[in-house]
Backbone as CSV, one residue per row, in Angstrom:
resi,resn,N_x,N_y,N_z,CA_x,CA_y,CA_z,C_x,C_y,C_z
1,MET,0.900,-1.139,0.061,-0.006,-0.073,0.144,0.942,1.352,0.197
2,ILE,0.921,2.078,-0.992,1.182,3.586,-0.956,0.445,4.627,-0.439
3,ALA,0.799,5.158,0.477,0.684,6.942,0.473,1.086,7.587,0.308
4,GLN,0.267,8.808,-0.199,1.411,9.566,-0.972,1.207,11.085,-0.176
5,ARG,1.913,11.905,-0.098,1.663,13.447,0.378,1.174,14.273,-0.921
6,GLN,0.244,15.215,-0.479,-0.155,16.166,-1.428,0.982,17.221,-1.728
7,GLY,1.014,17.338,-3.130,2.204,18.541,-3.634,2.242,18.719,-4.901
8,THR,3.388,19.110,-5.269,3.886,18.989,-6.628,5.361,18.132,-6.602
9,GLU,5.663,17.457,-5.719,6.887,16.829,-5.744,7.149,15.691,-7.298
10,HIS,7.922,15.470,-7.400,8.120,14.839,-8.658,7.995,13.021,-8.546
11,PRO,7.881,12.159,-8.578,7.498,11.139,-8.493,8.966,10.124,-8.077
12,LEU,9.312,9.357,-7.134,10.298,9.134,-7.015,10.637,7.907,-7.948
13,ASP,12.187,8.009,-8.644,12.284,7.472,-9.756,13.058,6.071,-9.611
14,PRO,13.357,4.613,-10.413,13.316,3.799,-10.050,14.677,4.019,-9.996
15,GLU,16.113,4.889,-10.243,17.170,4.973,-9.673,17.487,5.269,-8.164
16,GLN,16.291,6.498,-7.941,16.432,6.710,-6.282,16.043,6.153,-5.716
17,VAL,15.513,4.864,-5.615,14.923,3.737,-4.970,15.672,2.951,-4.734
18,TRP,16.292,2.484,-5.968,17.400,1.613,-6.112,18.645,2.150,-4.910
19,LEU,18.886,3.087,-5.048,19.896,4.103,-4.186,19.546,4.015,-2.728
20,LEU,18.165,4.249,-2.401,17.869,4.167,-0.955,17.977,2.095,-0.876
21,LEU,17.870,1.507,-1.220,18.182,0.050,-1.067,19.352,0.179,-1.081
22,LEU,20.542,0.093,-1.616,21.662,-0.020,-1.321,22.476,0.531,-0.065
23,LYS,21.523,1.545,0.207,22.289,2.526,1.591,21.536,1.448,2.674
24,LEU,20.217,1.195,2.375,19.869,0.298,3.692,20.215,-0.831,3.664
25,ARG,21.116,-1.583,2.625,21.496,-2.870,2.262,22.909,-2.562,3.204
26,ARG,24.098,-1.374,2.704,25.144,-1.366,3.722,24.731,-1.172,5.025
27,THR,23.623,-0.515,5.706,23.085,-0.420,7.093,23.010,-1.466,7.971
28,ALA,22.063,-2.024,7.148,21.850,-3.247,7.791,22.617,-4.352,8.112
29,ARG,24.138,-4.418,7.419,24.744,-5.211,7.294,25.889,-4.754,8.646
30,THR,25.742,-3.376,9.185,26.205,-3.210,10.353,26.237,-2.825,11.780
31,LEU,24.700,-3.527,11.403,23.970,-2.859,12.989,23.465,-4.504,13.472
32,SER,23.848,-4.753,15.096,23.305,-6.155,15.297,21.963,-6.435,15.264
33,MET,20.675,-4.882,15.199,19.264,-5.614,14.593,19.034,-4.039,14.116
34,VAL,18.317,-4.085,13.059,17.600,-2.970,12.081,16.075,-2.628,13.111
35,PRO,16.491,-1.144,13.241,15.249,-0.632,14.137,13.682,-0.792,13.432
36,GLY,13.036,-0.970,14.506,11.709,-1.396,14.189,11.284,-0.979,12.677
37,CYS,10.981,0.583,13.498,10.368,1.118,12.108,11.223,2.636,11.824
38,PHE,11.430,3.000,10.620,12.582,3.789,9.849,12.308,4.513,9.044
39,GLY,12.885,5.705,8.707,13.113,6.299,7.389,13.848,6.006,6.163
40,LEU,13.641,6.230,5.414,14.410,6.400,4.118,14.338,7.669,3.070
41,GLY,15.439,8.374,3.326,15.197,9.605,2.555,16.729,10.440,1.961
42,LEU,16.814,11.546,1.975,18.113,12.163,1.839,18.872,12.923,3.315
43,ASP,20.040,12.786,3.595,20.448,13.570,4.575,21.785,14.472,3.470
44,ALA,21.877,15.769,3.540,23.011,16.424,2.556,22.550,15.758,1.249
45,GLY,22.227,15.705,0.909,21.392,15.137,-0.749,21.805,13.669,-0.948
46,GLN,22.217,12.877,0.172,23.251,11.514,0.070,21.796,10.351,0.292
47,PRO,21.763,9.578,0.106,20.478,8.425,0.646,20.990,8.407,2.112
48,ALA,20.371,8.136,3.126,20.048,7.523,4.317,19.392,7.046,5.211
49,ILE,19.153,6.573,6.342,18.199,5.899,7.065,18.053,7.171,8.560
50,LEU,16.721,7.442,8.308,16.419,8.530,8.958,15.272,8.101,10.215
51,SER,14.901,9.018,10.911,13.829,8.471,12.410,12.625,8.409,11.436
52,ALA,11.510,7.475,12.074,10.339,7.463,10.781,9.766,9.168,11.289
53,ASP,10.120,9.859,12.023,9.114,10.916,11.897,10.049,12.293,11.886
54,ASP,11.023,11.960,11.046,12.062,13.117,10.317,11.210,13.368,9.049
55,PRO,11.053,14.754,8.958,10.108,15.119,7.705,10.691,14.759,6.431
56,ALA,12.340,14.318,6.483,13.016,14.270,4.974,12.799,12.786,4.799
57,ALA,11.901,11.982,5.291,11.933,10.218,5.193,10.761,10.628,4.031
58,TRP,11.762,10.093,2.639,10.578,9.971,1.732,9.663,8.322,2.109
59,VAL,10.624,7.451,2.581,9.688,6.255,2.881,9.750,5.923,4.451
60,ILE,8.628,4.969,4.878,8.812,4.650,6.155,8.728,3.272,6.180
61,VAL,9.516,2.418,6.520,9.847,0.960,6.744,9.549,0.328,8.181
62,HIS,8.343,-0.924,8.160,8.230,-1.195,9.383,8.588,-2.345,9.416
63,ALA,8.709,-3.081,11.040,9.260,-4.375,11.390,8.978,-5.175,10.650
64,ASP,7.903,-5.616,10.052,7.424,-6.454,9.396,8.083,-6.771,7.830
65,GLY,8.536,-5.655,7.580,9.195,-5.243,5.738,8.093,-4.499,5.144
66,SER,6.749,-4.467,5.874,5.769,-3.578,4.612,6.807,-1.985,4.700
67,TRP,6.161,-1.085,4.245,6.218,0.187,3.856,5.477,1.025,3.965
68,ILE,5.406,2.698,3.154,4.700,3.402,3.090,5.098,4.664,2.571
69,ALA,4.936,5.187,1.136,5.522,6.285,0.741,4.828,7.882,1.219
70,ARG,5.400,8.529,1.957,5.451,10.031,2.372,5.415,10.734,1.126
71,MET,5.403,10.366,-0.308,5.940,11.468,-1.768,5.576,10.076,-2.871
72,PRO,4.934,10.980,-4.104,4.722,10.194,-5.155,5.339,9.250,-5.271
73,MET,5.341,8.013,-5.962,6.534,7.193,-6.601,5.824,6.445,-7.410
74,SER,6.790,6.059,-8.602,6.524,5.683,-9.998,6.220,3.963,-9.767
75,GLU,5.338,3.427,-10.467,4.915,2.402,-10.473,6.006,1.068,-10.469
76,THR,6.936,1.725,-11.162,8.228,0.593,-10.875,9.081,1.011,-9.876
77,GLY,9.359,2.141,-9.569,9.096,2.058,-7.766,9.244,1.421,-6.699
78,ALA,7.630,1.915,-6.662,7.364,0.707,-5.876,7.334,-0.898,-6.160
79,GLU,7.524,-1.423,-6.988,7.417,-2.325,-7.356,8.917,-3.305,-6.908
80,LEU,10.122,-2.149,-6.849,11.578,-2.426,-6.381,11.322,-2.586,-4.673
81,LEU,10.823,-1.796,-4.457,10.561,-1.670,-3.172,9.923,-3.245,-2.367
82,ASP,9.164,-3.490,-3.622,7.760,-4.688,-2.895,8.750,-5.960,-2.791
83,LEU,9.959,-5.676,-4.320,10.837,-7.374,-4.106,11.867,-7.260,-4.059
84,TYR,12.541,-6.325,-3.342,13.888,-5.857,-2.958,13.845,-5.563,-1.489
85,LEU,13.429,-4.701,-0.894,13.383,-4.371,0.225,13.580,-5.618,1.513
86,PRO,12.783,-7.053,1.514,13.025,-8.176,2.083,14.562,-8.527,2.321
87,VAL,15.070,-7.927,0.761,16.432,-8.731,0.659,17.678,-7.362,1.402
88,ALA,16.886,-6.311,1.348,17.811,-5.319,1.751,18.355,-5.240,3.141
89,LEU,17.152,-5.828,3.809,16.988,-5.362,5.476,18.147,-6.876,5.818
90,VAL,18.380,-7.728,4.911,18.846,-8.797,5.743,19.909,-8.186,6.373
91,GLY,20.262,-9.055,8.009,21.744,-8.764,8.424,21.884,-9.951,9.742
92,ARG,22.676,-9.855,10.571,22.942,-11.055,11.684,21.407,-11.162,12.095
93,SER,20.627,-10.568,12.551,19.232,-11.031,13.073,18.394,-11.281,12.047
94,ARG,18.452,-11.209,11.145,17.691,-11.438,9.900,18.527,-11.801,8.532
95,PRO,19.175,-13.129,8.644,19.414,-13.905,7.612,18.465,-14.392,6.480
96,LEU,18.869,-14.328,5.249,18.146,-15.086,4.255,18.514,-15.841,3.428
97,THR,18.097,-16.788,2.901,18.552,-17.484,1.716,17.605,-17.764,0.555
98,VAL,17.674,-17.095,-0.506,16.846,-16.643,-1.917,17.465,-17.543,-2.830
99,ALA,16.541,-18.547,-3.304,17.237,-19.180,-4.768,16.450,-18.379,-6.115
100,HIS,16.901,-18.776,-7.248,16.460,-17.841,-8.427,16.097,-19.137,-9.531
101,LEU,15.713,-19.446,-10.252,15.723,-20.449,-11.870,15.069,-19.511,-12.689
102,GLY,15.605,-19.156,-13.973,14.671,-18.949,-15.489,14.811,-20.180,-15.749
103,GLN,13.190,-20.279,-16.452,12.690,-21.608,-17.063,11.818,-21.232,-18.240
104,SER,11.468,-21.865,-18.943,10.384,-21.985,-20.161,9.216,-22.227,-19.745
105,LEU,8.291,-22.300,-20.606,6.716,-22.411,-20.106,6.638,-24.153,-19.449
106,ASP,7.790,-24.734,-20.259,7.515,-26.469,-19.580,8.481,-26.552,-18.739
107,GLY,9.219,-25.535,-18.043,9.892,-25.680,-16.979,11.081,-26.162,-16.955
108,ARG,12.099,-25.771,-18.081,13.279,-26.308,-18.832,14.200,-25.009,-18.490
109,ILE,15.091,-25.206,-17.957,15.886,-23.941,-17.742,17.352,-24.288,-18.380
110,ALA,17.392,-25.284,-19.733,18.023,-25.824,-20.811,18.224,-26.276,-21.547
111,THR,18.645,-26.367,-22.820,18.536,-27.631,-23.883,19.278,-28.552,-23.008
112,THR,19.118,-30.124,-23.839,20.124,-30.915,-23.897,21.347,-30.879,-23.425
113,ASN,21.912,-30.040,-24.205,23.141,-29.769,-24.323,23.780,-28.524,-23.357
114,GLY,23.051,-27.637,-22.807,23.245,-26.835,-21.542,22.810,-25.496,-22.288
115,ALA,22.272,-25.095,-23.402,22.256,-23.904,-24.023,21.236,-23.103,-22.760
116,SER,21.278,-22.314,-22.504,19.965,-21.439,-21.175,20.252,-19.932,-21.735
117,CYS,21.413,-19.331,-22.609,21.528,-17.875,-22.317,20.193,-17.003,-23.072
118,HIS,19.557,-17.306,-24.085,18.467,-16.760,-24.222,16.632,-17.272,-23.911
119,ILE,17.104,-17.759,-22.603,15.290,-18.384,-22.113,14.843,-17.353,-21.270
120,ASN,15.361,-16.161,-20.670,14.766,-15.613,-20.281,15.074,-13.384,-20.692
121,GLY,14.522,-13.159,-20.700,14.872,-11.550,-21.701,16.084,-10.555,-20.530
122,PRO,15.878,-9.739,-20.982,17.217,-8.453,-20.621,16.475,-7.732,-19.228
123,GLU,15.264,-7.691,-19.105,14.795,-7.375,-17.662,15.001,-8.699,-16.780
124,ASN,14.789,-9.388,-16.837,15.413,-11.089,-15.693,16.959,-10.409,-15.459
125,LEU,17.812,-10.631,-16.425,18.532,-10.371,-16.148,19.615,-9.277,-15.221
126,THR,18.778,-7.871,-15.323,19.162,-6.967,-14.516,18.526,-7.175,-12.946
127,HIS,17.489,-8.255,-12.974,17.012,-8.447,-11.924,18.017,-9.289,-10.925
128,LEU,18.529,-10.343,-11.731,20.075,-10.865,-11.160,20.976,-10.437,-10.960
129,HIS,21.472,-9.361,-10.960,22.529,-8.010,-11.088,22.317,-7.634,-9.635
130,ARG,21.162,-7.248,-9.714,20.400,-6.176,-8.292,20.330,-7.296,-7.254
131,MET,19.784,-8.495,-7.774,19.649,-9.747,-6.219,21.357,-10.148,-6.193
132,ARG,22.145,-10.252,-7.137,23.814,-10.168,-6.667,24.535,-9.019,-5.993
133,ALA,23.770,-8.205,-6.036,24.189,-6.835,-5.369,23.720,-6.614,-3.746
134,LEU,22.581,-6.988,-4.139,21.730,-7.007,-2.536,22.173,-7.828,-1.445
135,CYS,22.429,-9.055,-1.933,22.913,-10.318,-1.511,24.478,-10.166,-0.640
136,ASP,25.089,-10.998,0.012,26.605,-10.961,0.619,27.196,-11.940,-0.489
137,ALA,26.740,-13.207,-0.946,27.293,-14.434,-1.540,26.141,-15.162,-2.147
138,ILE,27.164,-15.544,-3.397,26.154,-15.953,-4.186,26.735,-17.234,-5.116
139,VAL,25.618,-18.501,-4.758,26.096,-19.938,-4.879,25.481,-20.117,-6.250
140,VAL,26.763,-21.077,-6.767,26.531,-22.123,-7.886,26.947,-23.041,-7.870
141,GLY,26.392,-23.752,-8.727,26.832,-25.929,-8.608,28.367,-25.693,-9.736
142,ALA,28.736,-26.510,-9.388,30.100,-26.688,-10.945,29.533,-26.614,-11.940
143,GLY,28.299,-27.021,-12.440,27.468,-27.453,-13.651,27.401,-25.978,-14.356
144,THR,27.084,-25.397,-13.697,26.668,-23.897,-14.263,28.072,-23.403,-14.114
145,VAL,28.916,-23.294,-13.824,30.409,-22.831,-13.905,30.660,-23.691,-15.041
146,GLU,30.931,-24.618,-15.708,31.235,-25.726,-16.404,30.727,-25.501,-18.039
147,CYS,28.841,-25.259,-17.746,28.549,-24.806,-19.043,28.171,-23.348,-19.372
148,ASP,28.422,-22.754,-18.767,28.242,-20.920,-18.687,29.290,-20.169,-18.502
149,ASP,30.521,-20.521,-17.666,31.627,-19.656,-17.243,31.101,-18.673,-16.663
150,PRO,30.258,-18.372,-15.989,29.856,-16.986,-15.441,30.728,-16.297,-14.628
151,GLN,30.673,-14.604,-14.451,31.178,-14.005,-13.718,30.394,-13.570,-12.713
152,LEU,29.148,-13.782,-12.299,28.357,-13.709,-11.469,28.955,-12.349,-10.298
153,THR,29.097,-11.004,-11.459,29.147,-9.952,-11.095,27.965,-8.976,-11.213
154,THR,28.438,-7.373,-10.761,26.994,-6.883,-10.539,27.006,-5.432,-11.548
155,ARG,27.727,-6.018,-12.811,28.459,-5.007,-14.271,27.170,-4.547,-14.396
156,ARG,25.868,-4.993,-14.087,24.655,-4.043,-14.920,23.947,-3.548,-13.793
157,VAL,24.293,-3.110,-12.999,23.493,-2.075,-11.868,24.952,-1.512,-10.764
158,ALA,24.354,-0.649,-9.848,25.679,-0.381,-9.293,25.154,-0.553,-8.241
159,GLY,26.423,-1.291,-7.117,26.361,-1.539,-6.021,27.388,-2.826,-6.046
160,PRO,27.166,-3.046,-4.977,29.037,-4.162,-4.562,28.663,-5.684,-5.503
161,HIS,29.886,-6.193,-5.651,30.302,-8.147,-6.472,30.005,-8.878,-4.891
162,PRO,29.066,-9.550,-5.008,28.580,-10.566,-3.490,30.116,-11.226,-3.941
163,VAL,30.197,-12.224,-3.052,31.173,-13.056,-2.518,30.883,-14.102,-3.465
164,ARG,31.494,-15.130,-4.218,31.126,-16.093,-5.029,31.940,-17.194,-4.420
165,VAL,30.609,-18.322,-4.580,30.838,-19.643,-3.479,29.895,-20.687,-5.109
166,VAL,31.612,-21.717,-5.142,31.294,-22.454,-6.216,31.067,-23.797,-5.557
167,LEU,30.648,-24.526,-5.416,30.063,-25.703,-4.996,30.497,-27.083,-5.863
168,ASP,31.842,-27.502,-5.469,32.174,-28.611,-6.764,32.780,-29.673,-5.364
169,PRO,31.913,-30.148,-5.184,32.212,-31.397,-4.163,33.411,-32.763,-4.886
170,ARG,33.468,-32.660,-6.086,34.396,-33.687,-6.849,35.701,-32.911,-7.070
171,ARG,35.768,-31.767,-6.685,36.822,-30.827,-7.455,37.251,-31.328,-8.784
172,ARG,35.986,-31.051,-9.971,36.120,-31.202,-11.364,36.575,-30.444,-11.981
173,LEU,36.214,-28.829,-11.613,36.700,-27.577,-12.295,37.965,-27.532,-12.948
174,ALA,38.082,-27.000,-13.665,39.710,-26.325,-14.398,39.163,-25.407,-13.628
175,ALA,40.912,-24.612,-13.532,41.413,-23.541,-12.807,41.009,-22.749,-14.028
176,GLY,41.139,-22.973,-14.801,40.777,-21.939,-16.036,39.087,-20.934,-16.314
177,HIS,38.761,-21.646,-15.265,37.396,-20.225,-15.527,37.463,-19.017,-15.215
178,GLY,36.607,-18.405,-16.063,36.799,-16.895,-15.552,36.548,-16.428,-14.237
179,LEU,35.958,-16.826,-13.344,35.774,-16.471,-12.394,37.051,-16.888,-11.069
180,PHE,37.573,-17.841,-11.503,38.755,-18.226,-10.738,40.076,-17.530,-11.077
181,GLN,39.953,-16.437,-11.736,41.072,-15.857,-12.720,41.073,-14.106,-12.740
182,ASP,39.802,-13.910,-12.595,39.623,-12.109,-12.870,39.611,-11.581,-11.661
183,ARG,39.914,-12.097,-10.514,39.728,-11.335,-9.355,38.827,-10.327,-8.838
184,ALA,37.804,-10.116,-9.638,36.308,-9.380,-9.700,35.937,-9.151,-7.921
185,ALA,36.247,-10.543,-7.516,35.513,-10.534,-5.955,35.943,-11.485,-5.547
186,PRO,35.945,-12.041,-4.021,36.233,-13.236,-3.019,35.611,-13.974,-3.911
187,THR,36.322,-15.367,-3.830,35.966,-16.296,-4.425,35.964,-17.735,-3.525
188,LEU,35.221,-18.435,-3.418,35.280,-19.903,-2.291,34.919,-20.743,-3.506
189,LEU,35.709,-21.992,-3.065,35.197,-22.917,-3.870,34.805,-24.426,-2.833
190,VAL,33.635,-24.753,-2.470,33.973,-25.591,-1.614,33.324,-27.160,-2.018
191,CYS,34.269,-28.146,-1.440,34.385,-29.670,-2.061,34.144,-30.193,-0.625
192,ASP,34.414,-31.669,-1.434,34.693,-32.795,-0.232,35.619,-32.133,1.019
193,GLU,35.280,-32.209,2.143,36.570,-32.079,3.135,38.123,-33.157,2.797
194,ALA,37.583,-34.214,2.146,38.694,-34.969,2.078,39.425,-34.902,1.099
195,LEU,39.217,-33.474,0.054,40.054,-33.059,-1.009,40.414,-31.779,-1.057
196,THR,40.980,-31.235,0.215,41.287,-29.836,0.591,42.908,-29.830,0.432
197,ASP,42.990,-31.203,0.476,44.900,-30.976,0.328,45.326,-30.452,-0.953
198,ARG,44.442,-30.573,-1.967,44.809,-30.407,-3.597,45.057,-28.957,-3.628
199,PRO,45.821,-28.241,-4.200,46.197,-27.060,-4.442,44.676,-26.850,-5.291
200,GLY,44.362,-25.442,-5.041,43.569,-24.780,-6.470,43.874,-23.685,-6.876
201,PRO,42.467,-22.889,-7.636,43.448,-21.797,-8.405,43.776,-20.880,-7.499
202,ASP,44.723,-19.705,-8.099,45.071,-18.634,-7.033,44.008,-18.040,-6.618
203,HIS,44.251,-17.268,-5.493,43.617,-16.135,-5.214,41.936,-16.901,-4.739
204,VAL,41.559,-18.450,-5.281,40.372,-19.041,-4.175,40.881,-19.192,-3.336
205,GLU,39.931,-19.538,-2.373,39.838,-19.723,-1.001,39.174,-21.586,-0.930
206,ILE,39.561,-23.064,-0.714,38.889,-23.948,-0.662,38.348,-24.121,0.391
207,ILE,37.477,-24.745,0.630,36.599,-24.491,1.993,36.070,-26.278,1.992
208,GLY,36.496,-27.068,2.883,35.943,-28.385,2.911,34.603,-28.573,3.984
209,VAL,33.810,-29.133,3.440,32.477,-29.746,4.206,32.358,-31.143,4.021
210,PRO,31.677,-31.864,4.929,30.995,-33.010,4.748,30.584,-33.618,3.933
211,ARG,30.019,-34.690,3.570,29.281,-35.495,2.372,27.983,-36.387,3.084
212,THR,26.737,-35.767,2.205,25.734,-37.025,2.965,26.010,-37.432,1.340
213,ASP,25.081,-38.572,2.095,24.291,-39.280,0.857,23.872,-38.705,0.120
214,GLN,23.255,-37.228,-0.218,22.569,-36.862,-1.156,23.949,-35.600,-1.741
215,GLY,24.858,-35.551,-1.256,26.436,-34.611,-1.751,26.782,-33.606,-0.343
216,LEU,27.135,-32.601,-0.932,27.608,-31.996,0.259,26.234,-31.351,1.282
217,HIS,27.355,-31.336,2.122,25.848,-31.192,3.598,25.757,-29.226,3.742
218,LEU,24.418,-29.371,2.844,24.423,-27.792,2.677,24.434,-27.306,3.832
219,SER,23.701,-27.789,5.028,23.369,-26.684,6.240,24.530,-26.191,6.414
220,GLU,26.015,-26.983,6.667,27.019,-26.683,7.116,27.819,-25.445,6.419
221,ILE,27.069,-25.342,4.894,27.636,-24.331,4.216,27.218,-22.984,4.734
222,VAL,25.785,-23.125,4.796,25.394,-22.064,4.947,24.962,-21.626,6.192
223,ARG,25.742,-22.230,7.347,26.633,-21.893,8.313,27.730,-21.397,8.558
224,TYR,28.493,-22.084,7.733,29.998,-21.511,7.495,29.766,-19.953,7.005
225,LEU,29.178,-19.633,6.118,28.594,-18.478,5.502,28.105,-17.324,6.158
226,HIS,27.130,-17.971,7.315,26.764,-17.250,8.165,28.118,-16.456,9.118
227,ALA,28.796,-17.626,9.580,29.907,-17.353,10.072,31.125,-16.384,9.724
228,CYS,31.034,-16.107,8.290,31.836,-15.143,7.806,30.876,-13.925,7.343
229,GLY,30.146,-13.669,8.394,29.091,-12.824,8.075,28.221,-12.166,7.065
230,LEU,28.231,-13.355,5.822,27.430,-13.659,4.866,26.247,-13.975,4.723
231,TYR,25.283,-13.253,5.415,23.998,-13.342,5.886,22.882,-13.457,5.025
232,GLY,22.957,-12.325,3.635,22.052,-12.865,2.378,22.679,-13.732,1.531
233,ILE,21.733,-15.226,1.475,22.699,-15.766,0.534,21.867,-15.767,-0.749
234,PHE,22.409,-15.609,-2.249,21.513,-15.955,-2.951,21.770,-17.365,-3.828
235,ILE,21.346,-18.479,-4.106,21.730,-19.783,-4.814,20.780,-19.131,-6.174
236,GLU,21.936,-19.037,-7.107,21.069,-18.768,-8.763,21.764,-20.055,-9.455
237,GLY,21.528,-20.836,-9.168,21.863,-22.161,-10.315,22.923,-23.297,-10.100
238,GLY,22.779,-24.526,-10.701,21.754,-24.673,-11.505,20.663,-25.398,-11.078
239,GLY,19.722,-26.103,-11.990,18.503,-27.109,-11.236,18.831,-27.912,-10.327
240,LEU,19.800,-28.375,-10.299,20.177,-29.689,-9.293,20.804,-28.462,-7.773
241,THR,21.525,-27.991,-7.764,21.275,-26.952,-6.693,20.545,-26.602,-6.252
242,VAL,19.682,-25.220,-6.909,18.510,-24.997,-6.243,17.496,-26.482,-5.553
243,SER,17.809,-27.363,-6.517,16.649,-28.004,-5.901,17.240,-28.903,-4.533
244,ALA,18.347,-29.241,-4.320,19.094,-29.537,-3.536,18.718,-28.831,-2.164
245,PHE,18.790,-27.356,-2.558,18.575,-26.647,-1.248,17.164,-26.710,-0.748
246,LEU,16.179,-26.618,-1.607,14.911,-26.655,-1.412,14.519,-27.527,-0.733
247,GLN,15.122,-28.988,-1.405,14.726,-30.360,-0.628,15.082,-30.294,1.009
248,ALA,16.364,-29.602,1.051,17.102,-29.594,2.694,16.065,-28.517,3.488
249,GLY,15.150,-27.943,3.083,14.207,-26.693,3.678,15.330,-25.550,4.006
250,LEU,16.262,-25.369,3.265,16.974,-24.388,3.541,16.711,-22.690,2.921
251,LEU,15.744,-23.012,1.885,15.154,-21.238,0.793,14.422,-20.797,1.773
252,ASP,14.714,-19.408,2.352,13.479,-18.688,2.721,12.510,-18.465,1.203
253,ARG,13.185,-18.038,0.442,12.479,-17.846,-0.890,12.668,-18.403,-2.516
254,LEU,11.895,-18.464,-2.973,12.092,-18.902,-4.290,11.557,-18.594,-4.987
255,GLN,13.052,-17.823,-6.156,11.740,-16.792,-7.076,12.453,-17.858,-8.688
256,ILE,11.272,-17.597,-9.212,11.245,-18.880,-10.912,10.480,-17.613,-11.575
257,ALA,11.196,-17.373,-12.958,10.886,-16.312,-13.649,10.496,-17.517,-15.295
258,VAL,9.509,-17.025,-15.687,9.037,-17.618,-16.592,8.811,-17.010,-17.618
259,ALA,9.825,-17.619,-18.748,9.572,-16.917,-20.083,8.709,-17.782,-21.130
260,PRO,7.774,-17.240,-22.194,7.160,-17.344,-22.938,7.670,-18.337,-24.089
261,LEU,8.466,-19.418,-23.710,8.782,-20.126,-24.645,8.808,-21.945,-24.259
262,ILE,8.283,-22.336,-25.152,8.483,-23.772,-24.684,9.711,-24.571,-25.651
263,ILE,10.708,-25.427,-25.215,11.552,-26.326,-25.563,10.883,-27.501,-25.638
264,GLY,10.893,-27.698,-25.408,9.968,-29.428,-25.012,10.856,-30.309,-25.336
265,SER,12.187,-30.057,-24.980,12.811,-31.173,-23.906,14.152,-30.571,-23.492
266,GLY,14.883,-31.108,-22.418,15.918,-30.618,-21.689,16.076,-30.706,-20.566
267,ARG,16.670,-29.827,-19.756,17.196,-30.237,-18.624,15.906,-29.120,-17.657
268,PRO,15.673,-30.044,-16.988,14.602,-29.680,-15.572,15.121,-28.575,-15.112
269,GLY,13.671,-27.679,-14.144,14.047,-26.453,-13.228,14.349,-27.662,-11.974
270,ILE,13.204,-27.521,-11.437,13.386,-27.875,-10.147,12.591,-29.558,-10.028
271,THR,13.872,-30.324,-9.536,13.410,-31.822,-9.649,13.358,-32.273,-8.036
272,LEU,12.749,-33.046,-7.171,12.648,-33.619,-5.675,12.106,-34.652,-5.883
273,PRO,11.910,-35.673,-4.886,11.319,-36.640,-4.799,10.029,-36.688,-4.869
274,ALA,9.427,-37.836,-5.624,7.852,-38.099,-6.287,7.132,-37.795,-5.124
275,ILE,5.917,-37.473,-5.060,5.167,-38.008,-4.268,3.644,-38.305,-4.694
276,GLU,3.031,-38.592,-3.994,1.778,-39.531,-4.445,0.327,-39.067,-4.116
277,ASP,0.141,-37.330,-3.999,-0.881,-36.897,-3.925,-0.670,-35.608,-4.388
278,LEU,-1.796,-34.593,-5.128,-0.728,-33.205,-4.965,-0.773,-32.705,-3.582
279,SER,-1.977,-32.873,-2.371,-2.054,-32.505,-1.104,-0.070,-32.095,-0.446
280,GLN,0.767,-33.174,-1.299,1.738,-33.349,-0.870,2.805,-31.970,-1.153
281,GLY,2.178,-31.377,-2.383,3.216,-30.379,-3.090,3.171,-28.906,-2.566
282,LEU,4.217,-28.221,-2.839,4.464,-27.303,-1.771,3.363,-25.747,-2.753
283,ARG,2.846,-25.328,-2.305,1.585,-24.183,-2.462,2.191,-22.535,-1.830
284,PRO,3.223,-22.849,-2.161,3.973,-21.145,-1.212,2.849,-19.760,-1.389
285,ARG,2.974,-18.994,-0.675,2.534,-17.807,-0.903,3.523,-16.832,-1.894
286,HIS,2.996,-16.286,-2.792,3.486,-15.688,-3.591,3.061,-14.569,-4.277
287,ARG,4.056,-13.365,-4.897,3.706,-12.120,-5.625,4.231,-12.279,-7.078
288,ARG,3.850,-11.958,-8.134,4.179,-12.314,-9.598,4.369,-10.573,-9.955
289,TYR,5.439,-10.688,-10.406,6.137,-9.510,-11.006,6.176,-9.385,-12.509
290,ALA,6.441,-8.666,-13.692,6.044,-8.472,-14.771,7.270,-8.139,-14.984
291,MET,8.489,-8.739,-15.790,9.842,-8.785,-15.977,9.744,-8.862,-17.540
292,GLY,9.370,-7.614,-18.651,9.551,-7.711,-19.810,8.564,-8.902,-20.289
293,GLU,8.672,-9.717,-21.260,8.098,-11.150,-21.445,8.029,-12.044,-20.210
294,ASP,9.048,-11.912,-19.262,9.047,-12.956,-18.811,7.873,-12.484,-17.298
295,VAL,7.713,-13.516,-16.596,6.439,-13.521,-15.292,7.610,-14.040,-14.142
296,LEU,7.844,-12.956,-12.941,9.324,-14.001,-12.136,7.827,-14.092,-10.903
297,PHE,7.829,-15.252,-10.463,6.777,-15.699,-9.383,8.091,-15.584,-8.002
298,ASP,8.122,-14.990,-6.975,8.461,-14.645,-5.946,8.198,-15.149,-5.048
299,CYS,8.175,-16.351,-4.488,7.583,-17.453,-3.188,8.127,-17.249,-2.128
300,ARG,7.458,-17.642,-1.057,7.675,-17.172,0.443,7.715,-18.422,0.763
301,LEU,9.018,-19.051,1.196,9.039,-20.476,1.722,9.260,-20.537,3.685
302,GLY,9.935,-19.498,3.798,9.386,-19.353,5.316,8.256,-18.641,6.031
303,PRO,8.931,-18.555,7.717,7.693,-17.923,7.768,7.397,-16.159,7.380
């Protein structure tokens, strides 16, 4: 819900809203607990966290993450607050693990040979970069690195690069992949704890965790990242990695961007154990956002 002050002010544009969200992200990471109710606005011309009763506060944020505007706001700006405010508020007292998949109408995230770069449109790519900028760590599986050789940076938007975390249980990845060489952001390679004695790529930290019958012990990885002060964790792919975190009950939110495309065969998105009845399926609370021709389903899995 948006309440607007009467007056002749120009509506807050998306760029102004984005800068406010980045300021909130920086502040939330430095506080033991974000105030229950506060304002977002300008102080000496710079984005600032203000008291809720400060007349310079453009937006009032409540403890539950809801917000209300004190001045006109564009529809796009309001959508940015709705979608990204919960991520910007992440901190020690409210960690968040969110995953994202882009898929076709028939639930495919890639062709059988791994081609996936044109399933979703440029608006969803910008969304991915915004999520990277607001989170502390971005997690991908070895298959994603092998197929896409991604940079996992925020080059499309203003904001910091996240710590890059690659899950490679068997240490199968070659050291020549770009994210192991570019030094653009701190990079961790997580593997079976029995394989940590092998040398890794330069400037990459090797982290060993126990293995289970299903693969790496994912809850140990989450605990390790939290212990490093990385409270906002973004699982960007691929399908097996996102599915593993979902099955383990470690996701607070799941975002699925659906493109108006039918592939017909290929790699599936979410893969979970079979169920006997539809009542056993997940039907999470969600909101839908139009992103160009795509539709993003932002699903809330936690409380």
